PDBQT receptor file of N, H, CA, C and O in Angstrom, charges set to zero:
ATOM      1  N   UNK A   1      56.411  12.762 -14.346  1.00  0.00    +0.000 N 
ATOM      2  CA  UNK A   1      56.936  10.884 -13.992  1.00  0.00    +0.000 C 
ATOM      3  C   UNK A   1      58.833  11.567 -13.735  1.00  0.00    +0.000 C 
ATOM      4  O   UNK A   1      59.764  10.777 -13.581  1.00  0.00    +0.000 OA
ATOM      5  N   UNK A   2      59.023  13.062 -13.745  1.00  0.00    +0.000 N 
ATOM      6  H   UNK A   2      58.266  13.703 -13.870  1.00  0.00    +0.000 HD
ATOM      7  CA  UNK A   2      60.515  12.817 -13.563  1.00  0.00    +0.000 C 
ATOM      8  C   UNK A   2      60.211  13.760 -11.801  1.00  0.00    +0.000 C 
ATOM      9  O   UNK A   2      60.844  13.604 -10.756  1.00  0.00    +0.000 OA
ATOM     10  N   UNK A   3      59.128  14.615 -12.059  1.00  0.00    +0.000 N 
ATOM     11  H   UNK A   3      58.615  14.741 -12.908  1.00  0.00    +0.000 HD
ATOM     12  CA  UNK A   3      59.260  14.876 -10.585  1.00  0.00    +0.000 C 
ATOM     13  C   UNK A   3      59.367  13.793  -9.398  1.00  0.00    +0.000 C 
ATOM     14  O   UNK A   3      60.123  13.684  -8.433  1.00  0.00    +0.000 OA
ATOM     15  N   UNK A   4      58.404  13.124  -9.832  1.00  0.00    +0.000 N 
ATOM     16  H   UNK A   4      57.790  13.212 -10.616  1.00  0.00    +0.000 HD
ATOM     17  CA  UNK A   4      58.373  11.692  -9.030  1.00  0.00    +0.000 C 
ATOM     18  C   UNK A   4      59.388  11.378  -8.417  1.00  0.00    +0.000 C 
ATOM     19  O   UNK A   4      59.753  11.576  -7.258  1.00  0.00    +0.000 OA
ATOM     20  N   UNK A   5      60.033  10.635  -9.666  1.00  0.00    +0.000 N 
ATOM     21  H   UNK A   5      59.736  10.474 -10.607  1.00  0.00    +0.000 HD
ATOM     22  CA  UNK A   5      61.537  10.138  -9.676  1.00  0.00    +0.000 C 
ATOM     23  C   UNK A   5      62.324  10.995  -8.942  1.00  0.00    +0.000 C 
ATOM     24  O   UNK A   5      62.974  10.355  -8.116  1.00  0.00    +0.000 OA
ATOM     25  N   UNK A   6      62.569  12.365  -8.894  1.00  0.00    +0.000 N 
ATOM     26  H   UNK A   6      62.041  12.886  -9.565  1.00  0.00    +0.000 HD
ATOM     27  CA  UNK A   6      63.359  13.291  -8.495  1.00  0.00    +0.000 C 
ATOM     28  C   UNK A   6      62.945  13.029  -6.827  1.00  0.00    +0.000 C 
ATOM     29  O   UNK A   6      63.857  12.660  -6.086  1.00  0.00    +0.000 OA
ATOM     30  N   UNK A   7      61.977  13.166  -6.426  1.00  0.00    +0.000 N 
ATOM     31  H   UNK A   7      61.237  13.465  -7.028  1.00  0.00    +0.000 HD
ATOM     32  CA  UNK A   7      61.285  13.238  -5.209  1.00  0.00    +0.000 C 
ATOM     33  C   UNK A   7      61.625  11.872  -4.364  1.00  0.00    +0.000 C 
ATOM     34  O   UNK A   7      62.075  11.869  -3.218  1.00  0.00    +0.000 OA
ATOM     35  N   UNK A   8      61.289  10.584  -5.239  1.00  0.00    +0.000 N 
ATOM     36  H   UNK A   8      60.923  10.586  -6.170  1.00  0.00    +0.000 HD
ATOM     37  CA  UNK A   8      61.729   9.379  -4.574  1.00  0.00    +0.000 C 
ATOM     38  C   UNK A   8      63.491   9.076  -4.152  1.00  0.00    +0.000 C 
ATOM     39  O   UNK A   8      64.082   8.575  -3.195  1.00  0.00    +0.000 OA
ATOM     40  N   UNK A   9      63.917   9.764  -5.604  1.00  0.00    +0.000 N 
ATOM     41  H   UNK A   9      63.436  10.171  -6.380  1.00  0.00    +0.000 HD
ATOM     42  CA  UNK A   9      65.552   9.759  -5.131  1.00  0.00    +0.000 C 
ATOM     43  C   UNK A   9      66.013  10.648  -4.016  1.00  0.00    +0.000 C 
ATOM     44  O   UNK A   9      67.053  10.389  -3.412  1.00  0.00    +0.000 OA
ATOM     45  N   UNK A  10      65.038  12.015  -3.633  1.00  0.00    +0.000 N 
ATOM     46  H   UNK A  10      64.192  12.225  -4.124  1.00  0.00    +0.000 HD
ATOM     47  CA  UNK A  10      65.415  12.601  -2.629  1.00  0.00    +0.000 C 
ATOM     48  C   UNK A  10      65.269  11.840  -1.498  1.00  0.00    +0.000 C 
ATOM     49  O   UNK A  10      66.203  11.507  -0.768  1.00  0.00    +0.000 OA
ATOM     50  N   UNK A  11      63.838  11.491  -1.302  1.00  0.00    +0.000 N 
ATOM     51  H   UNK A  11      63.080  11.762  -1.895  1.00  0.00    +0.000 HD
ATOM     52  CA  UNK A  11      63.902  10.924   0.186  1.00  0.00    +0.000 C 
ATOM     53  C   UNK A  11      64.737   9.790   0.449  1.00  0.00    +0.000 C 
ATOM     54  O   UNK A  11      65.246   9.623   1.557  1.00  0.00    +0.000 OA
ATOM     55  N   UNK A  12      64.945   8.820  -0.730  1.00  0.00    +0.000 N 
ATOM     56  H   UNK A  12      64.532   8.956  -1.631  1.00  0.00    +0.000 HD
ATOM     57  CA  UNK A  12      65.915   7.676  -0.493  1.00  0.00    +0.000 C 
ATOM     58  C   UNK A  12      67.276   8.137  -0.014  1.00  0.00    +0.000 C 
ATOM     59  O   UNK A  12      68.083   7.347   0.475  1.00  0.00    +0.000 OA
ATOM     60  N   UNK A  13      67.573   9.735  -0.199  1.00  0.00    +0.000 N 
ATOM     61  H   UNK A  13      66.917  10.377  -0.597  1.00  0.00    +0.000 HD
ATOM     62  CA  UNK A  13      69.182   9.816  -0.248  1.00  0.00    +0.000 C 
ATOM     63  C   UNK A  13      69.216  10.648   1.427  1.00  0.00    +0.000 C 
ATOM     64  O   UNK A  13      70.193  10.832   2.153  1.00  0.00    +0.000 OA
ATOM     65  N   UNK A  14      68.067  10.949   1.608  1.00  0.00    +0.000 N 
ATOM     66  H   UNK A  14      67.273  10.799   1.019  1.00  0.00    +0.000 HD
ATOM     67  CA  UNK A  14      67.834  11.670   3.098  1.00  0.00    +0.000 C 
ATOM     68  C   UNK A  14      67.610  10.457   4.073  1.00  0.00    +0.000 C 
ATOM     69  O   UNK A  14      67.906  10.520   5.266  1.00  0.00    +0.000 OA
ATOM     70  N   UNK A  15      67.164   9.546   3.580  1.00  0.00    +0.000 N 
ATOM     71  H   UNK A  15      66.924   9.495   2.611  1.00  0.00    +0.000 HD
ATOM     72  CA  UNK A  15      66.950   8.422   4.673  1.00  0.00    +0.000 C 
ATOM     73  C   UNK A  15      68.552   7.962   4.746  1.00  0.00    +0.000 C 
ATOM     74  O   UNK A  15      69.157   8.023   5.817  1.00  0.00    +0.000 OA
ATOM     75  N   UNK A  16      69.138   7.533   3.619  1.00  0.00    +0.000 N 
ATOM     76  H   UNK A  16      68.646   7.483   2.749  1.00  0.00    +0.000 HD
ATOM     77  CA  UNK A  16      70.583   7.128   3.728  1.00  0.00    +0.000 C 
ATOM     78  C   UNK A  16      71.486   8.208   4.406  1.00  0.00    +0.000 C 
ATOM     79  O   UNK A  16      72.602   7.756   4.659  1.00  0.00    +0.000 OA
ATOM     80  N   UNK A  17      71.331   9.344   4.722  1.00  0.00    +0.000 N 
ATOM     81  H   UNK A  17      70.424   9.711   4.517  1.00  0.00    +0.000 HD
ATOM     82  CA  UNK A  17      72.004  10.628   5.124  1.00  0.00    +0.000 C 
ATOM     83  C   UNK A  17      71.598  10.489   6.439  1.00  0.00    +0.000 C 
ATOM     84  O   UNK A  17      72.533  10.725   7.203  1.00  0.00    +0.000 OA
ATOM     85  N   UNK A  18      70.382  10.145   7.103  1.00  0.00    +0.000 N 
ATOM     86  H   UNK A  18      69.622   9.952   6.482  1.00  0.00    +0.000 HD
ATOM     87  CA  UNK A  18      70.087  10.095   8.445  1.00  0.00    +0.000 C 
ATOM     88  C   UNK A  18      70.742   8.627   9.054  1.00  0.00    +0.000 C 
ATOM     89  O   UNK A  18      71.229   8.613  10.185  1.00  0.00    +0.000 OA
ATOM     90  N   UNK A  19      70.713   7.625   8.358  1.00  0.00    +0.000 N 
ATOM     91  H   UNK A  19      70.318   7.637   7.440  1.00  0.00    +0.000 HD
ATOM     92  CA  UNK A  19      71.108   6.450   8.717  1.00  0.00    +0.000 C 
ATOM     93  C   UNK A  19      72.516   6.715   8.725  1.00  0.00    +0.000 C 
ATOM     94  O   UNK A  19      72.988   5.615   9.014  1.00  0.00    +0.000 OA
ATOM     95  N   UNK A  20      73.459   7.502   8.584  1.00  0.00    +0.000 N 
ATOM     96  H   UNK A  20      73.076   8.396   8.350  1.00  0.00    +0.000 HD
ATOM     97  CA  UNK A  20      74.745   7.347   8.800  1.00  0.00    +0.000 C 
ATOM     98  C   UNK A  20      74.797   8.442   9.562  1.00  0.00    +0.000 C 
ATOM     99  O   UNK A  20      75.948   8.575   9.979  1.00  0.00    +0.000 OA
ATOM    100  N   UNK A  21      73.988   9.404   9.989  1.00  0.00    +0.000 N 
ATOM    101  H   UNK A  21      73.053   9.295   9.651  1.00  0.00    +0.000 HD
ATOM    102  CA  UNK A  21      74.124  10.225  10.864  1.00  0.00    +0.000 C 
ATOM    103  C   UNK A  21      74.039   9.190  12.354  1.00  0.00    +0.000 C 
ATOM    104  O   UNK A  21      74.811   9.262  13.310  1.00  0.00    +0.000 OA
ATOM    105  N   UNK A  22      72.938   8.305  12.207  1.00  0.00    +0.000 N 
ATOM    106  H   UNK A  22      72.310   8.247  11.431  1.00  0.00    +0.000 HD
ATOM    107  CA  UNK A  22      72.485   7.607  13.712  1.00  0.00    +0.000 C 
ATOM    108  C   UNK A  22      73.962   6.606  13.650  1.00  0.00    +0.000 C 
ATOM    109  O   UNK A  22      74.637   6.473  14.670  1.00  0.00    +0.000 OA
ATOM    110  N   UNK A  23      74.352   5.946  12.354  1.00  0.00    +0.000 N 
ATOM    111  H   UNK A  23      73.803   6.055  11.525  1.00  0.00    +0.000 HD
ATOM    112  CA  UNK A  23      75.698   5.226  12.782  1.00  0.00    +0.000 C 
ATOM    113  C   UNK A  23      76.771   5.920  13.048  1.00  0.00    +0.000 C 
ATOM    114  O   UNK A  23      77.547   5.441  13.875  1.00  0.00    +0.000 OA
ATOM    115  N   UNK A  24      77.071   7.129  12.462  1.00  0.00    +0.000 N 
ATOM    116  H   UNK A  24      76.440   7.518  11.790  1.00  0.00    +0.000 HD
ATOM    117  CA  UNK A  24      78.213   8.215  13.766  1.00  0.00    +0.000 C 
ATOM    118  C   UNK A  24      78.329   8.516  14.728  1.00  0.00    +0.000 C 
ATOM    119  O   UNK A  24      79.398   8.510  15.340  1.00  0.00    +0.000 OA
ATOM    120  N   UNK A  25      76.668   9.069  15.389  1.00  0.00    +0.000 N 
ATOM    121  H   UNK A  25      75.800   9.074  14.893  1.00  0.00    +0.000 HD
ATOM    122  CA  UNK A  25      76.597   9.476  16.678  1.00  0.00    +0.000 C 
ATOM    123  C   UNK A  25      76.398   8.194  17.544  1.00  0.00    +0.000 C 
ATOM    124  O   UNK A  25      76.764   8.113  18.717  1.00  0.00    +0.000 OA
ATOM    125  N   UNK A  26      75.673   7.031  16.723  1.00  0.00    +0.000 N 
ATOM    126  H   UNK A  26      75.375   7.097  15.770  1.00  0.00    +0.000 HD
ATOM    127  CA  UNK A  26      75.359   6.290  18.135  1.00  0.00    +0.000 C 
ATOM    128  C   UNK A  26      75.683   4.622  17.841  1.00  0.00    +0.000 C 
ATOM    129  O   UNK A  26      75.526   3.595  18.500  1.00  0.00    +0.000 OA
ATOM    130  N   UNK A  27      76.241   4.954  16.431  1.00  0.00    +0.000 N 
ATOM    131  H   UNK A  27      76.369   5.789  15.895  1.00  0.00    +0.000 HD
ATOM    132  CA  UNK A  27      76.627   3.346  15.965  1.00  0.00    +0.000 C 
ATOM    133  C   UNK A  27      75.141   2.308  16.206  1.00  0.00    +0.000 C 
ATOM    134  O   UNK A  27      75.000   1.231  16.786  1.00  0.00    +0.000 OA
ATOM    135  N   UNK A  28      74.231   3.147  15.516  1.00  0.00    +0.000 N 
ATOM    136  H   UNK A  28      74.346   4.022  15.046  1.00  0.00    +0.000 HD
ATOM    137  CA  UNK A  28      72.981   2.015  15.344  1.00  0.00    +0.000 C 
ATOM    138  C   UNK A  28      72.380   2.498  13.888  1.00  0.00    +0.000 C 
ATOM    139  O   UNK A  28      72.098   3.616  13.457  1.00  0.00    +0.000 OA
ATOM    140  N   UNK A  29      72.297   1.034  13.252  1.00  0.00    +0.000 N 
ATOM    141  H   UNK A  29      72.527   0.126  13.602  1.00  0.00    +0.000 HD
ATOM    142  CA  UNK A  29      72.066   1.243  11.742  1.00  0.00    +0.000 C 
ATOM    143  C   UNK A  29      70.497   1.222  11.720  1.00  0.00    +0.000 C 
ATOM    144  O   UNK A  29      69.863   0.178  11.562  1.00  0.00    +0.000 OA
ATOM    145  N   UNK A  30      70.050   2.174  11.852  1.00  0.00    +0.000 N 
ATOM    146  H   UNK A  30      70.564   3.022  11.980  1.00  0.00    +0.000 HD
ATOM    147  CA  UNK A  30      68.580   2.564  11.444  1.00  0.00    +0.000 C 
ATOM    148  C   UNK A  30      67.542   1.255  10.682  1.00  0.00    +0.000 C 
ATOM    149  O   UNK A  30      66.615   0.517  11.015  1.00  0.00    +0.000 OA
ATOM    150  N   UNK A  31      68.463   1.568   9.365  1.00  0.00    +0.000 N 
ATOM    151  H   UNK A  31      69.216   2.168   9.094  1.00  0.00    +0.000 HD
ATOM    152  CA  UNK A  31      67.660   0.417   8.095  1.00  0.00    +0.000 C 
ATOM    153  C   UNK A  31      67.924  -1.068   8.866  1.00  0.00    +0.000 C 
ATOM    154  O   UNK A  31      66.982  -1.854   8.961  1.00  0.00    +0.000 OA
ATOM    155  N   UNK A  32      69.159  -1.383   9.372  1.00  0.00    +0.000 N 
ATOM    156  H   UNK A  32      69.924  -0.744   9.295  1.00  0.00    +0.000 HD
ATOM    157  CA  UNK A  32      69.283  -2.604   9.729  1.00  0.00    +0.000 C 
ATOM    158  C   UNK A  32      68.271  -3.098  10.809  1.00  0.00    +0.000 C 
ATOM    159  O   UNK A  32      67.659  -4.166  10.826  1.00  0.00    +0.000 OA
ATOM    160  N   UNK A  33      68.238  -2.066  11.711  1.00  0.00    +0.000 N 
ATOM    161  H   UNK A  33      68.735  -1.198  11.697  1.00  0.00    +0.000 HD
ATOM    162  CA  UNK A  33      67.517  -2.594  13.190  1.00  0.00    +0.000 C 
ATOM    163  C   UNK A  33      66.031  -2.516  12.627  1.00  0.00    +0.000 C 
ATOM    164  O   UNK A  33      65.310  -3.406  13.078  1.00  0.00    +0.000 OA
ATOM    165  N   UNK A  34      65.330  -1.509  11.604  1.00  0.00    +0.000 N 
ATOM    166  H   UNK A  34      65.915  -0.786  11.238  1.00  0.00    +0.000 HD
ATOM    167  CA  UNK A  34      64.145  -2.188  11.257  1.00  0.00    +0.000 C 
ATOM    168  C   UNK A  34      63.879  -3.292  10.708  1.00  0.00    +0.000 C 
ATOM    169  O   UNK A  34      62.881  -3.892  11.106  1.00  0.00    +0.000 OA
ATOM    170  N   UNK A  35      64.702  -3.871   9.637  1.00  0.00    +0.000 N 
ATOM    171  H   UNK A  35      65.514  -3.383   9.313  1.00  0.00    +0.000 HD
ATOM    172  CA  UNK A  35      64.824  -4.824   8.973  1.00  0.00    +0.000 C 
ATOM    173  C   UNK A  35      65.271  -6.305   9.219  1.00  0.00    +0.000 C 
ATOM    174  O   UNK A  35      65.126  -7.215   8.403  1.00  0.00    +0.000 OA
ATOM    175  N   UNK A  36      65.809  -6.411  10.406  1.00  0.00    +0.000 N 
ATOM    176  H   UNK A  36      65.926  -5.672  11.069  1.00  0.00    +0.000 HD
ATOM    177  CA  UNK A  36      66.318  -7.448  10.783  1.00  0.00    +0.000 C 
ATOM    178  C   UNK A  36      67.735  -7.671  10.708  1.00  0.00    +0.000 C 
ATOM    179  O   UNK A  36      68.241  -8.745  11.035  1.00  0.00    +0.000 OA
ATOM    180  N   UNK A  37      68.370  -6.715  10.298  1.00  0.00    +0.000 N 
ATOM    181  H   UNK A  37      67.959  -5.843  10.033  1.00  0.00    +0.000 HD
ATOM    182  CA  UNK A  37      69.849  -6.594  10.458  1.00  0.00    +0.000 C 
ATOM    183  C   UNK A  37      70.586  -6.408   9.181  1.00  0.00    +0.000 C 
ATOM    184  O   UNK A  37      70.004  -6.767   8.157  1.00  0.00    +0.000 OA
ATOM    185  N   UNK A  38      72.163  -5.738   9.058  1.00  0.00    +0.000 N 
ATOM    186  H   UNK A  38      72.635  -5.447   9.889  1.00  0.00    +0.000 HD
ATOM    187  CA  UNK A  38      72.525  -5.631   7.765  1.00  0.00    +0.000 C 
ATOM    188  C   UNK A  38      72.475  -6.613   6.271  1.00  0.00    +0.000 C 
ATOM    189  O   UNK A  38      72.382  -6.296   5.085  1.00  0.00    +0.000 OA
ATOM    190  N   UNK A  39      72.578  -7.867   6.946  1.00  0.00    +0.000 N 
ATOM    191  H   UNK A  39      72.653  -8.124   7.910  1.00  0.00    +0.000 HD
ATOM    192  CA  UNK A  39      72.583  -8.836   6.346  1.00  0.00    +0.000 C 
ATOM    193  C   UNK A  39      71.140  -9.232   5.441  1.00  0.00    +0.000 C 
ATOM    194  O   UNK A  39      71.174  -9.827   4.363  1.00  0.00    +0.000 OA
ATOM    195  N   UNK A  40      69.942  -8.788   6.096  1.00  0.00    +0.000 N 
ATOM    196  H   UNK A  40      69.914  -8.306   6.971  1.00  0.00    +0.000 HD
ATOM    197  CA  UNK A  40      68.764  -9.259   5.782  1.00  0.00    +0.000 C 
ATOM    198  C   UNK A  40      68.516  -8.615   4.501  1.00  0.00    +0.000 C 
ATOM    199  O   UNK A  40      69.020  -7.535   4.193  1.00  0.00    +0.000 OA
ATOM    200  N   UNK A  41      67.302  -9.661   3.351  1.00  0.00    +0.000 N 
ATOM    201  H   UNK A  41      66.892 -10.538   3.602  1.00  0.00    +0.000 HD
ATOM    202  CA  UNK A  41      67.428  -9.362   2.574  1.00  0.00    +0.000 C 
ATOM    203  C   UNK A  41      66.446  -7.753   1.579  1.00  0.00    +0.000 C 
ATOM    204  O   UNK A  41      66.358  -7.364   0.414  1.00  0.00    +0.000 OA
ATOM    205  N   UNK A  42      65.856  -7.269   3.093  1.00  0.00    +0.000 N 
ATOM    206  H   UNK A  42      65.928  -7.585   4.039  1.00  0.00    +0.000 HD
ATOM    207  CA  UNK A  42      65.006  -6.590   2.654  1.00  0.00    +0.000 C 
ATOM    208  C   UNK A  42      66.051  -4.821   3.010  1.00  0.00    +0.000 C 
ATOM    209  O   UNK A  42      65.958  -3.710   2.489  1.00  0.00    +0.000 OA
ATOM    210  N   UNK A  43      66.782  -5.270   3.910  1.00  0.00    +0.000 N 
ATOM    211  H   UNK A  43      66.858  -6.173   4.333  1.00  0.00    +0.000 HD
ATOM    212  CA  UNK A  43      67.956  -4.096   4.502  1.00  0.00    +0.000 C 
ATOM    213  C   UNK A  43      68.837  -3.888   3.143  1.00  0.00    +0.000 C 
ATOM    214  O   UNK A  43      69.113  -2.739   2.795  1.00  0.00    +0.000 OA
ATOM    215  N   UNK A  44      69.305  -5.085   2.328  1.00  0.00    +0.000 N 
ATOM    216  H   UNK A  44      69.081  -6.018   2.610  1.00  0.00    +0.000 HD
ATOM    217  CA  UNK A  44      69.997  -4.995   1.380  1.00  0.00    +0.000 C 
ATOM    218  C   UNK A  44      69.601  -4.241   0.253  1.00  0.00    +0.000 C 
ATOM    219  O   UNK A  44      70.395  -3.564  -0.400  1.00  0.00    +0.000 OA
ATOM    220  N   UNK A  45      68.194  -4.355  -0.035  1.00  0.00    +0.000 N 
ATOM    221  H   UNK A  45      67.548  -4.905   0.495  1.00  0.00    +0.000 HD
ATOM    222  CA  UNK A  45      67.439  -3.757  -0.574  1.00  0.00    +0.000 C 
ATOM    223  C   UNK A  45      67.395  -2.168  -0.639  1.00  0.00    +0.000 C 
ATOM    224  O   UNK A  45      67.518  -1.449  -1.630  1.00  0.00    +0.000 OA
ATOM    225  N   UNK A  46      67.188  -1.824   0.671  1.00  0.00    +0.000 N 
ATOM    226  H   UNK A  46      67.088  -2.408   1.476  1.00  0.00    +0.000 HD
ATOM    227  CA  UNK A  46      66.955  -0.802   0.863  1.00  0.00    +0.000 C 
ATOM    228  C   UNK A  46      68.511   0.160   0.729  1.00  0.00    +0.000 C 
ATOM    229  O   UNK A  46      68.560   1.313   0.302  1.00  0.00    +0.000 OA
ATOM    230  N   UNK A  47      69.450  -0.484   1.110  1.00  0.00    +0.000 N 
ATOM    231  H   UNK A  47      69.411  -1.421   1.457  1.00  0.00    +0.000 HD
ATOM    232  CA  UNK A  47      70.654   0.118   0.924  1.00  0.00    +0.000 C 
ATOM    233  C   UNK A  47      71.195   0.282  -0.558  1.00  0.00    +0.000 C 
ATOM    234  O   UNK A  47      71.856   1.263  -0.899  1.00  0.00    +0.000 OA
ATOM    235  N   UNK A  48      70.797  -0.950  -1.568  1.00  0.00    +0.000 N 
ATOM    236  H   UNK A  48      70.259  -1.746  -1.291  1.00  0.00    +0.000 HD
ATOM    237  CA  UNK A  48      70.704  -0.874  -2.762  1.00  0.00    +0.000 C 
ATOM    238  C   UNK A  48      70.445   0.215  -3.359  1.00  0.00    +0.000 C 
ATOM    239  O   UNK A  48      71.157   0.881  -4.111  1.00  0.00    +0.000 OA
ATOM    240  N   UNK A  49      68.863   0.464  -2.821  1.00  0.00    +0.000 N 
ATOM    241  H   UNK A  49      68.284  -0.077  -2.211  1.00  0.00    +0.000 HD
ATOM    242  CA  UNK A  49      67.860   1.812  -3.473  1.00  0.00    +0.000 C 
ATOM    243  C   UNK A  49      68.596   3.465  -3.184  1.00  0.00    +0.000 C 
ATOM    244  O   UNK A  49      68.713   4.514  -3.817  1.00  0.00    +0.000 OA
ATOM    245  N   UNK A  50      68.970   2.937  -1.851  1.00  0.00    +0.000 N 
ATOM    246  H   UNK A  50      68.875   2.084  -1.337  1.00  0.00    +0.000 HD
ATOM    247  CA  UNK A  50      69.535   4.357  -1.677  1.00  0.00    +0.000 C 
ATOM    248  C   UNK A  50      70.948   4.698  -2.120  1.00  0.00    +0.000 C 
ATOM    249  O   UNK A  50      71.357   5.859  -2.161  1.00  0.00    +0.000 OA
ATOM    250  N   UNK A  51      71.539   3.838  -2.387  1.00  0.00    +0.000 N 
ATOM    251  H   UNK A  51      71.207   2.895  -2.354  1.00  0.00    +0.000 HD
ATOM    252  CA  UNK A  51      72.917   3.979  -3.225  1.00  0.00    +0.000 C 
ATOM    253  C   UNK A  51      72.531   4.538  -4.834  1.00  0.00    +0.000 C 
ATOM    254  O   UNK A  51      72.860   5.582  -5.398  1.00  0.00    +0.000 OA
ATOM    255  N   UNK A  52      71.869   3.619  -5.208  1.00  0.00    +0.000 N 
ATOM    256  H   UNK A  52      71.603   2.771  -4.749  1.00  0.00    +0.000 HD
ATOM    257  CA  UNK A  52      71.329   3.964  -6.944  1.00  0.00    +0.000 C 
ATOM    258  C   UNK A  52      70.447   5.657  -6.798  1.00  0.00    +0.000 C 
ATOM    259  O   UNK A  52      70.583   6.722  -7.400  1.00  0.00    +0.000 OA
ATOM    260  N   UNK A  53      69.529   5.181  -5.668  1.00  0.00    +0.000 N 
ATOM    261  H   UNK A  53      69.418   4.316  -5.179  1.00  0.00    +0.000 HD
ATOM    262  CA  UNK A  53      69.117   7.100  -5.414  1.00  0.00    +0.000 C 
ATOM    263  C   UNK A  53      70.438   8.047  -5.422  1.00  0.00    +0.000 C 
ATOM    264  O   UNK A  53      70.295   8.999  -6.188  1.00  0.00    +0.000 OA
ATOM    265  N   UNK A  54      71.468   8.019  -4.870  1.00  0.00    +0.000 N 
ATOM    266  H   UNK A  54      71.584   7.245  -4.247  1.00  0.00    +0.000 HD
ATOM    267  CA  UNK A  54      72.530   8.867  -4.560  1.00  0.00    +0.000 C 
ATOM    268  C   UNK A  54      73.662   9.044  -6.101  1.00  0.00    +0.000 C 
ATOM    269  O   UNK A  54      74.403   9.989  -6.373  1.00  0.00    +0.000 OA
ATOM    270  N   UNK A  55      73.462   7.969  -6.758  1.00  0.00    +0.000 N 
ATOM    271  H   UNK A  55      72.860   7.202  -6.537  1.00  0.00    +0.000 HD
ATOM    272  CA  UNK A  55      73.882   7.888  -8.437  1.00  0.00    +0.000 C 
ATOM    273  C   UNK A  55      73.072   9.051  -9.137  1.00  0.00    +0.000 C 
ATOM    274  O   UNK A  55      73.563  10.062  -9.640  1.00  0.00    +0.000 OA
ATOM    275  N   UNK A  56      71.560   8.666  -9.062  1.00  0.00    +0.000 N 
ATOM    276  H   UNK A  56      71.161   7.845  -8.653  1.00  0.00    +0.000 HD
ATOM    277  CA  UNK A  56      70.674   9.372  -9.836  1.00  0.00    +0.000 C 
ATOM    278  C   UNK A  56      70.976  10.909  -9.564  1.00  0.00    +0.000 C 
ATOM    279  O   UNK A  56      71.234  11.742 -10.433  1.00  0.00    +0.000 OA
ATOM    280  N   UNK A  57      70.889  11.143  -8.101  1.00  0.00    +0.000 N 
ATOM    281  H   UNK A  57      70.679  10.466  -7.395  1.00  0.00    +0.000 HD
ATOM    282  CA  UNK A  57      70.976  12.150  -7.853  1.00  0.00    +0.000 C 
ATOM    283  C   UNK A  57      71.942  13.327  -8.498  1.00  0.00    +0.000 C 
ATOM    284  O   UNK A  57      71.656  14.451  -8.913  1.00  0.00    +0.000 OA
ATOM    285  N   UNK A  58      73.134  12.657  -8.420  1.00  0.00    +0.000 N 
ATOM    286  H   UNK A  58      73.365  11.744  -8.082  1.00  0.00    +0.000 HD
ATOM    287  CA  UNK A  58      74.240  13.201  -9.593  1.00  0.00    +0.000 C 
ATOM    288  C   UNK A  58      73.942  14.006 -10.837  1.00  0.00    +0.000 C 
ATOM    289  O   UNK A  58      74.559  14.944 -11.342  1.00  0.00    +0.000 OA
ATOM    290  N   UNK A  59      72.995  13.479 -11.143  1.00  0.00    +0.000 N 
ATOM    291  H   UNK A  59      72.493  12.717 -10.733  1.00  0.00    +0.000 HD
ATOM    292  CA  UNK A  59      72.311  14.089 -12.474  1.00  0.00    +0.000 C 
ATOM    293  C   UNK A  59      71.522  15.183 -12.095  1.00  0.00    +0.000 C 
ATOM    294  O   UNK A  59      71.027  15.726 -13.082  1.00  0.00    +0.000 OA
ATOM    295  N   UNK A  60      71.168  15.802 -10.837  1.00  0.00    +0.000 N 
ATOM    296  H   UNK A  60      71.570  15.361 -10.034  1.00  0.00    +0.000 HD
ATOM    297  CA  UNK A  60      70.262  16.721 -10.518  1.00  0.00    +0.000 C 
ATOM    298  C   UNK A  60      71.133  18.182 -10.357  1.00  0.00    +0.000 C 
ATOM    299  O   UNK A  60      70.623  19.302 -10.390  1.00  0.00    +0.000 OA
ATOM    300  N   UNK A  61      72.662  17.856 -10.164  1.00  0.00    +0.000 N 
ATOM    301  H   UNK A  61      73.076  16.946 -10.137  1.00  0.00    +0.000 HD
ATOM    302  CA  UNK A  61      73.329  19.151 -10.018  1.00  0.00    +0.000 C 
ATOM    303  C   UNK A  61      73.435  20.160 -11.234  1.00  0.00    +0.000 C 
ATOM    304  O   UNK A  61      73.933  21.285 -11.188  1.00  0.00    +0.000 OA
ATOM    305  N   UNK A  62      72.809  19.468 -12.446  1.00  0.00    +0.000 N 
ATOM    306  H   UNK A  62      72.405  18.554 -12.483  1.00  0.00    +0.000 HD
ATOM    307  CA  UNK A  62      72.375  20.289 -13.842  1.00  0.00    +0.000 C 
ATOM    308  C   UNK A  62      71.651  21.121 -13.411  1.00  0.00    +0.000 C 
ATOM    309  O   UNK A  62      71.842  22.306 -13.686  1.00  0.00    +0.000 OA
ATOM    310  N   UNK A  63      70.559  20.688 -12.566  1.00  0.00    +0.000 N 
ATOM    311  H   UNK A  63      70.404  19.725 -12.343  1.00  0.00    +0.000 HD
ATOM    312  CA  UNK A  63      69.069  21.527 -12.601  1.00  0.00    +0.000 C 
ATOM    313  C   UNK A  63      69.702  22.792 -11.432  1.00  0.00    +0.000 C 
ATOM    314  O   UNK A  63      69.564  24.003 -11.603  1.00  0.00    +0.000 OA
ATOM    315  N   UNK A  64      70.413  22.134 -10.237  1.00  0.00    +0.000 N 
ATOM    316  H   UNK A  64      70.526  21.150 -10.098  1.00  0.00    +0.000 HD
ATOM    317  CA  UNK A  64      70.408  23.081  -9.587  1.00  0.00    +0.000 C 
ATOM    318  C   UNK A  64      71.400  24.300  -9.878  1.00  0.00    +0.000 C 
ATOM    319  O   UNK A  64      71.352  25.404  -9.336  1.00  0.00    +0.000 OA
ATOM    320  N   UNK A  65      72.366  23.841 -10.908  1.00  0.00    +0.000 N 
ATOM    321  H   UNK A  65      72.405  22.944 -11.348  1.00  0.00    +0.000 HD
ATOM    322  CA  UNK A  65      73.585  24.814 -10.697  1.00  0.00    +0.000 C 
ATOM    323  C   UNK A  65      73.263  25.734 -11.909  1.00  0.00    +0.000 C 
ATOM    324  O   UNK A  65      73.987  26.697 -12.162  1.00  0.00    +0.000 OA
TER     325      UNK A  65
């Protein structure tokens, strides 16, 4: 169970990181582009999930260090 949660969190953090890379390089929001803009309910859910995954990944420092 924890391995699955770790993998999902890692995937969401990678998606968020790639999204910010695209925003920084091309001023294009991939998540917003795929789901109908930054204000669409689905995009907002994705943003929240990415943020929660990032918070969860803080706990993984203990496993890596």
